C-alpha positions in Angstrom: 7.5 -10.7 8.4 10.7 -9.7 10.4 10.5 -6.8 12.8 11.8 -3.2 11.8 14.6 -3.8 14.3 15.5 -7.0 12.8 15.4 -6.1 9.5 18.2 -3.3 9.7 21.2 -5.7 8.4 18.8 -7.1 5.7 17.9 -3.7 4.5 21.6 -2.7 4.2 22.4 -5.8 2.2 19.6 -5.3 0.1 20.6 -1.6 -0.5 23.8 -3.0 -1.8 22.3 -4.8 -4.6 20.6 -1.9 -6.0 21.8 -0.2 -9.3 24.3 2.4 -8.5 22.0 5.2 -10.2 19.3 4.6 -7.5 21.6 5.5 -4.9 22.7 8.4 -7.1 19.0 9.8 -7.2 18.9 11.8 -4.2 15.6 13.9 -5.1 12.8 14.0 -2.6 9.8 11.7 -3.4 7.8 14.0 -5.6 3.9 14.8 -4.9 3.8 13.4 -1.4 2.7 16.7 0.4 -0.6 16.4 -1.3 -1.1 12.7 -1.2 -3.8 12.9 1.8 -7.0 11.2 2.7 -8.4 14.8 2.8 -8.5 14.4 -1.0 -11.0 11.6 -1.1 -14.1 13.6 -1.8 -17.2 11.9 -2.4 -17.2 11.3 -6.2 -19.3 8.4 -7.6 -16.9 6.2 -9.7 -17.9 5.4 -13.4 -17.6 1.6 -12.6 -17.6 -0.5 -15.8 -17.6 -3.7 -13.7 -14.0 -4.6 -13.9 -13.7 -8.1 -12.2 -11.6 -8.5 -9.1 -8.7 -10.8 -9.7 -7.2 -13.1 -7.3 -3.4 -11.9 -6.3 -1.2 -15.0 -6.7 2.4 -15.7 -8.1 4.4 -13.6 -10.5 6.9 -12.3 -7.7 4.3 -11.5 -5.2 4.0 -13.2 -2.0 0.8 -13.3 0.0 1.3 -12.1 3.9 -2.6 -12.5 4.7 -1.9 -10.3 7.7 -5.1 -9.7 9.1 -6.4 -13.4 8.8 -3.2 -14.6 10.5 -3.6 -11.9 13.3 -7.4 -13.4 13.9 -9.6 -10.6 12.8 -12.9 -11.9 12.8 -14.0 -10.6 9.3 -10.5 -11.0 7.6 -10.5 -13.0 4.4 -7.9 -15.8 3.5 -7.4 -14.6 0.0 -6.5 -11.4 -1.7 -8.3 -9.7 -4.8 -7.3 -6.7 -6.7 -9.2 -5.2 -10.0 -7.7 -6.8 -13.0 -6.0 -3.8 -14.2 -4.6 -2.9 -10.8 -3.2 -6.4 -10.5 -1.6 -6.3 -14.1 0.1 -3.0 -12.8 1.3 -4.5 -9.8 2.7 -7.6 -11.5 4.6 -5.4 -13.7 6.1 -3.4 -10.9 7.2 -6.6 -9.1 8.9 -7.7 -12.4 10.7 -4.3 -12.8 12.3 -4.5 -9.3 16.1 -5.2 -9.2 17.4 -8.8 -9.0 16.6 -10.3 -5.9 13.6 -8.1 -4.7 9.9 -8.7 -5.0 6.8 -7.7 -3.1 4.7 -9.2 -0.5 1.1 -8.1 0.0 -0.3 -7.6 3.5 -3.9 -6.9 2.4 -5.7 -6.0 -0.7 -9.5 -5.9 -1.3 -11.4 -5.8 2.0 -14.9 -6.4 2.9 -16.8 -3.7 4.7 -17.3 -6.0 7.7 -13.5 -5.8 8.2 -13.3 -2.2 7.7 -15.7 -1.5 10.4 -13.8 -3.7 12.6 -10.5 -2.1 12.1 -12.2 1.4 12.4 -13.5 0.5 15.4 -10.6 -0.9 16.8 -8.6 2.1 16.3 -11.3 4.4 17.5 -11.5 2.7 20.7 -7.9 2.4 21.2 -7.2 6.4 20.8 -3.4 6.0 20.6 -3.6 6.7 16.7 -5.9 9.2 14.7 -8.6 7.6 12.7 -6.8 9.0 9.5 -5.0 5.8 9.3 -8.3 3.9 8.6 -10.8 4.9 6.3 -14.3 4.9 8.0 -16.8 2.1 6.9 -19.0 4.0 4.7 -21.6 2.4 2.9 -22.0 5.5 0.5 -21.4 4.3 -2.9 -19.8 7.7 -3.7 -17.6 7.3 -0.9 -16.4 3.8 -0.3 -13.3 2.9 1.9 -10.7 2.2 -0.7 -9.9 -1.4 0.0 -13.6 -2.1 -0.7 -13.2 -1.0 -4.2 -10.4 -3.4 -5.2 -8.1 -0.6 -6.0 -5.8 -0.5 -3.0 -3.2 -2.6 -1.8 -0.9 -2.7 1.4 2.4 -4.2 0.5 6.1 -4.0 1.2 9.4 -5.2 -0.6 11.1 -8.6 -0.3 14.5 -9.5 -0.3 15.4 -12.9 -1.4 12.0 -14.0 -0.5 12.0 -12.3 3.0 9.5 -9.5 3.6 11.1 -6.2 5.0 9.7 -3.8 7.4 10.7 -0.4 5.8 11.3 1.5 9.0 8.3 0.5 10.9 6.0 -2.7 10.8 2.6 -2.8 8.9 0.0 -0.7 10.7 2.4 0.7 13.1 0.4 3.8 13.1 3.2 6.5 13.9 4.8 9.6 12.4 7.6 7.1 11.1 4.9 5.3 9.2 4.5 8.4 6.9 5.8 7.9 3.4 8.4 11.0 3.8 9.5 10.2 7.2 12.9 9.1 6.4 13.4 11.6 3.4 16.1 13.6 5.5 17.6 10.2 6.9 20.3 9.2 4.7 20.1 5.2 4.7 18.8 2.0 3.5 15.3 2.6 4.8 15.0 5.8 2.7 16.8 4.0 -0.4 14.0 1.2 -0.1 11.2 3.3 0.6 11.9 5.2 -2.8 12.3 2.1 -4.5 9.1 1.0 -3.6 7.4 4.3 -4.3 8.8 5.1 -7.6 8.3 1.4 -8.9 4.6 1.7 -7.8 4.2 5.2 -9.1 5.5 4.1 -12.6 2.6 1.8 -12.9 0.1 4.7 -12.0 -0.2 3.9 -8.3 -0.2 6.7 -5.8 0.7 6.4 -2.1 -1.1 7.6 0.8 1.0 10.0 2.5 0.5 8.7 6.2 1.4 5.0 5.3 4.6 4.2 3.3 2.9 0.6 2.7 -0.6 1.8 1.0 -1.1 2.3 -2.5 -4.0 3.0 -4.7 -5.0 2.9 -8.2 -8.6 3.8 -9.7 -9.7 5.2 -6.4 -11.0 8.7 -5.2 -7.6 9.4 -3.9 -6.0 8.4 -7.1 -8.8 10.5 -9.0 -7.9 13.7 -6.8 -4.3 13.4 -7.4 -4.3 12.6 -11.3 -7.4 14.7 -12.2 -9.0 11.7 -13.7 -12.4 10.1 -12.9 -12.4 7.5 -10.1 -12.7 4.2 -11.7 -13.7 1.9 -8.9 -16.6 1.7 -6.7 -17.4 -0.9 -4.0 -16.9 -4.4 -5.3 -17.0 -7.9 -3.9 -15.5 -11.3 -5.3 
């Protein structure tokens, strides 16, 4: 993926291809003030065994970010729960011409979750709110372990875009609302990503513009519906 600095001109070019109505919709992203990991209360999901499906095709590029970065427990394929994947495909298909989505990471094994959590805990430069604890409690699974969470970005003519920050850049600029008061292509395209996923039932993690969830405990807290997904494995 190109860097945040290098993506500036591409963002501007991509924004020119958006429907004019999107530029005119200068409304703040709704609901984001409450979209927080603090709402992930331990709640056992009523999981009916919806299978994990492999993510591939349909306007969805796969970046395999952790495997390519050399994380020991990273997986070389991406999975989501079947319904979540259907919704993601619908989102990709609904984007304006020239746009697509690229997945950084989807289902994540507990071993990788522990590896990431330990790394950020030892680093100390970012709070651990950015990485869920590697809990083995079935009532409090990390969202990626459920198959209901996906990290992704937009693509423009097949090129993945860094929307204001790189993936896993744990700073205040990674927050979904970080550019809401800064008119420009980053705000426009973050809104495009957000609203496209929101229309398909996903919710965003307030601290990370790239992280969306469906059927998880965060999704449950924000929608008022019971969580659908517990821990899963391919």
